[in-house]
N, C-alpha and C positions, 0 to 999 in steps of 0.2 A: 433606864439609867445602866451602866455597864459595869458589867464586873467583871476586873478585875482575872487574870485567866491564870491558876497557879502553878507559882516555878516550883519546877522542878529541881529536886538538889543531883546535882552530873555523877559524881561522885559516889552515888548512896544506890543499893539494889534496894526498890520498895518490889515484895514477894505478891504483893495480889495485884502489882500491873505484868499480866501475865506476858507481853509481849516481849519486857524486857526484859521478864527471867529467859525465855525463850529463844531471844537474839542471843542471852549473856548462857545460853546453855549451851546452844550452835559454836560462836566460839571459841570457847573455853574447852570445849567435846564434853560437858558433863552429864555426870544421868541428872531427874529432876533426887534422887535421895543423895545424893555425893553433894549436890548443891548447896541441897539443906538442909546436909551435916553439918558443911563449910561455914555456913549462914551461921549455924547455932554456936559450934567453936569460932569464929573469927569476929566473926557479924558483921552488917551489911555494908560492908567496906568495900565497891570494884578493886581498886585496885591489891587490897588484900588479898581478897578471892581469887583475885590474879593467881596474885604469886604461892600463894595457897595450892592451886590446881595447878600449879607449874611442879612449887616442889615436889606432890605426888606422883603428877608425872615421870620426875627423875628417877623416886628410887623404886618405883611399881619396876618390876623384875621385866625383862627383856619377853615374848615369846622366842624360843628357837628355830632359826627358819628352817625346817624340815633335815630335824638331822636322827637319823636316823636311832635306834633306843640300844640297847650293849647289849640284845639277847637278841636281835639279832642281826648287829654287826658278828655276834658268837656265833651264831650258829651259821650265820657267811663264813668264818674263819675254816670253819669246820668243814663244810663243802669242800673249799678249795684243796683242801689240806688231803682228802680223800681222791677229788680227785685228781691232781698230782701224785700222791701214790699213785693212783690207775692208770697212769698214762705214762708213771717210769720204766724203762726197760731196763729188765730187768739181767744181770749180769751175772 
């Protein structure tokens, strides 16, 4: 006797399906903890999870790209003024 293959719901996340969870985490760039937190708060709808992940990425503070700290800038400024004073001719 043939048994029908169980039909999965395409727009719902099954947290017991490891392959589905792994693919969704990779696609959205989420960790296990973040994914489970989103699913606990919003539900298992894949479009809703995608939307929430996009909102979290948009609200996350961006990392400054190699910006020197103010202490480094201040010490460089002091060093430059002492060099200028030392090389300036005395009149």
